[in-house]
C-alpha positions in Angstrom: 38.9 36.7 -20.5 37.9 36.5 -16.9 34.4 37.6 -17.7 34.1 34.8 -20.3 35.1 32.2 -17.6 32.6 33.7 -15.1 29.8 33.5 -17.8 30.8 29.9 -18.6 30.8 29.0 -14.8 27.4 30.6 -14.4 26.0 28.8 -17.4 27.3 25.5 -16.1 25.8 26.1 -12.6 22.4 27.0 -14.2 22.5 23.9 -16.5 23.5 21.7 -13.5 20.6 23.1 -11.5 18.1 22.4 -14.3 19.4 18.8 -14.6 19.4 18.3 -10.8 15.8 19.3 -10.4 14.6 17.3 -13.3 16.4 14.2 -12.1 15.0 14.8 -8.6 11.4 14.8 -9.8 12.0 11.8 -11.9 13.6 9.9 -9.0 10.8 10.8 -6.6 8.2 9.7 -9.2 9.9 6.4 -9.6 10.1 6.0 -5.8 6.3 6.5 -5.7 5.7 4.0 -8.5 8.0 1.5 -6.7 6.2 1.9 -3.4 2.8 1.3 -5.1 4.2 -1.9 -6.6 5.3 -3.0 -3.1 1.8 -2.4 -1.8 0.5 -4.5 -4.7 3.0 -7.3 -3.9 1.9 -7.5 -0.3 -1.8 -7.4 -1.2 -1.2 -10.3 -3.6 0.8 -12.2 -1.0 -2.1 -11.8 1.5 -4.6 -12.9 -1.1 -2.5 -16.0 -1.8 -2.6 -17.0 1.9 -6.3 -16.8 2.2 -7.2 -20.1 0.6 -4.9 -21.9 3.0 -6.4 -20.1 5.9 -9.9 -20.9 4.8 -9.2 -24.5 4.4 -7.8 -24.8 7.9 -10.8 -22.8 9.3 -13.6 -24.5 7.4 -13.5 -27.7 9.4 -14.0 -25.9 12.7 -16.4 -23.2 11.6 -19.0 -25.0 9.5 -21.8 -22.8 10.7 -19.8 -19.5 10.0 -20.4 -19.7 6.2 -21.3 -16.0 5.9 -17.9 -14.9 7.1 -16.1 -17.5 5.0 -18.1 -16.2 2.0 -17.1 -12.6 2.8 -13.5 -13.6 2.9 -13.7 -15.5 -0.3 -15.6 -12.7 -2.1 -13.1 -10.1 -0.8 -10.2 -12.2 -2.1 -11.8 -12.5 -5.5 -12.3 -8.8 -5.6 -8.6 -8.2 -4.7 -7.3 -10.7 -7.3 -9.6 -9.3 -10.0 -8.9 -5.6 -9.2 -7.5 -3.7 -12.2 -6.1 -0.5 -10.7 -4.5 0.4 -7.4 -7.5 2.2 -6.0 -9.7 -0.9 -6.4 -6.9 -3.1 -5.1 -6.6 -1.0 -2.0 -10.4 -1.0 -1.5 -10.6 -4.8 -2.0 -7.5 -5.2 0.3 -9.3 -3.3 3.0 -12.4 -5.4 2.6 -10.3 -8.6 2.9 -8.5 -7.2 6.0 -11.9 -6.5 7.6 -13.2 -10.0 6.8 -10.0 -11.6 8.1 -10.3 -9.7 11.4 -13.7 -11.2 11.7 -12.4 -14.7 11.2 -9.7 -14.2 13.8 -12.2 -12.7 16.3 -14.5 -15.7 15.8 -11.7 -18.1 16.2 -11.4 -17.0 19.8 -14.6 -19.0 20.4 -13.1 -22.2 19.0 -10.3 -23.4 21.3 -9.4 -26.3 19.0 -9.0 -23.9 16.1 -6.9 -21.5 18.2 -4.6 -24.3 19.1 -4.3 -25.7 15.5 -0.7 -25.2 14.3 -1.7 -24.5 10.7 -4.1 -21.8 11.8 -1.6 -20.3 14.1 1.1 -20.2 11.4 -1.3 -18.7 8.9 -2.4 -16.1 11.5 1.2 -15.2 12.1 1.9 -15.0 8.3 -1.1 -12.7 7.8 -0.1 -10.6 10.7 3.4 -10.1 9.3 1.9 -9.3 5.9 -0.5 -6.7 7.4 2.6 -5.1 9.0 4.3 -5.0 5.6 1.2 -3.6 3.9 1.0 -0.8 6.5 4.7 -0.1 6.1 4.4 0.0 2.3 1.5 2.4 2.5 3.4 4.6 4.9 6.4 4.5 2.5 4.2 5.4 -0.4 2.7 8.4 1.5 6.2 9.5 2.6 7.3 9.4 -1.0 4.2 11.5 -2.0 5.0 13.9 0.8 8.6 14.4 -0.4 7.5 14.8 -4.0 4.8 17.3 -3.1 7.1 19.3 -0.8 9.7 19.5 -3.6 6.9 20.5 -5.9 5.7 23.3 -3.7 8.9 24.8 -2.4 11.1 27.3 -4.3 13.0 26.7 -6.6 11.4 23.3 -7.1 8.0 24.9 -7.8 9.5 26.8 -10.7 11.2 23.7 -12.2 8.2 21.4 -11.6 5.9 23.7 -13.6 8.6 24.1 -16.3 8.9 20.3 -16.6 5.2 19.5 -16.3 5.3 17.7 -13.0 2.1 17.9 -11.0 0.8 17.2 -7.5 0.2 13.5 -6.6 -2.4 12.3 -4.1 -1.8 10.4 -0.9 -3.1 6.9 -0.5 -6.3 7.2 1.4 -8.2 4.6 3.3 -12.0 4.7 2.7 -14.1 5.7 5.7 -15.9 2.3 5.8 -12.5 0.6 6.2 -11.7 2.6 9.3 -14.7 1.2 11.2 -14.2 -1.5 13.7 -15.7 -4.7 12.3 -18.7 -6.1 14.1 -18.3 -9.6 15.3 -21.4 -11.4 16.5 -21.6 -14.8 18.1 
């Protein structure tokens, strides 16, 4: 009789372990999906602020049409992007173009003092921080998932359940370069 109870207890522990690891991988996968969605939300928010920024800048920077066109084109690419990889790429292009606008604004004292411009610059700066945090959160989720996937006993359960490695969010090399600003 004792042997029966021991076998039942062992079976319950084994079943619990199988459920626990399956649920862990599902939870981590959903955390990664959620963090990708948060990146998307912040990129959209940034793209929505750009028309307001451009309208406040256009009056001051009439001869800087090239940079304004770059910002407009980058925003269009971001809004029209279909998958996360292209959204991240377009978001990086927009970020680079916006940095150029802010750098050029240093040469326009009236623009620098404009309250609309200052407010939009602060909003965009806050969104950039949120995008950076969301990217970090995503990569942290990927790290937790991949560590669980590669450590024992998670490795055994992951292969049993068909869970595979996920890739980190990478920033393209061209987006790492410091933007050139010429006057």
